[in-house]
Steps between C-alpha positions, in 0.01 A plus 500: 500500500650830391596731793276818542705819456415860431629665190648766741705234681639367157572847363545743782708734276190558273373813702368644171191273481346582847577882428310469168206337663475764768544777232214337305296493818569875542412578142180299534384679806568834336344388170182387684460840695610757254268603210499269206245686281415856461157594336423840392150583403400819314831682593386587857444173675794270574491171684798271580465138599740268668460127487369506861258778412381306196422201703325705775297693247380168337413356842305821601305500159393144567738340234609250771604229258728731296640655806594154649658390169715820467589478878626146452680537165638844563570505873493157651687294227804741474531524876470124544749438234768730633458377861507150363832580319644610833354197665673275231830680534532473878303195605637144456315295242550154350611547137178367347282715732707808417461426124120467545470805700702710245282354220182635662655840590589533140145444390367730756726792408415499139136576582607829664583670180126489409448808694749696293314382190169603645614855561663528154171387345305747706723788390462395122116470545458833672733680269256401210224690656474878467364550853803403718867464485704234682868459580717250680656625823792398712325216693446293175873521422611410850248212505624370168860533616420296803334225301792494239759494785315209668513303173870563461558383857294192447708420190812561680404267792382246246841514346672448836257210563521263208139478438528192273609268788440712824862510601694808584804602295814541706 
């Protein structure tokens, strides 16, 4: 039976990966709270929305299902993935368990980009109307950066952990 080891215990000099995970968490928190979309209606009225604001507005307007979907795909999934990456880095796993865990984290993280695409589509749709104008704000770029960084870190960890057979490269 293979010995359970954390990746950190095997590669303690790889300080870059935990730093990148924490940076992605910081970007994610900022991206969720800063405005992602700015709507200008008839020149005078401007509204800005963060991802949190969007979920809350959907909830208040009784679009509970949509609020729950966006909450899970845009907020919960990225947070769980990043915390899971820290977990897989520091907690001892059997090689096969680590490979399985990383596989599911990879799938989970890819769904997080859905929010960026939704905002992009909204901006395009609103720009085709003459009543309002929409523009992307800082939050969407930070959110996208967090998701891309989490995908990069996942790939780096998968490279360290040979996904084909679950063993860890020395």
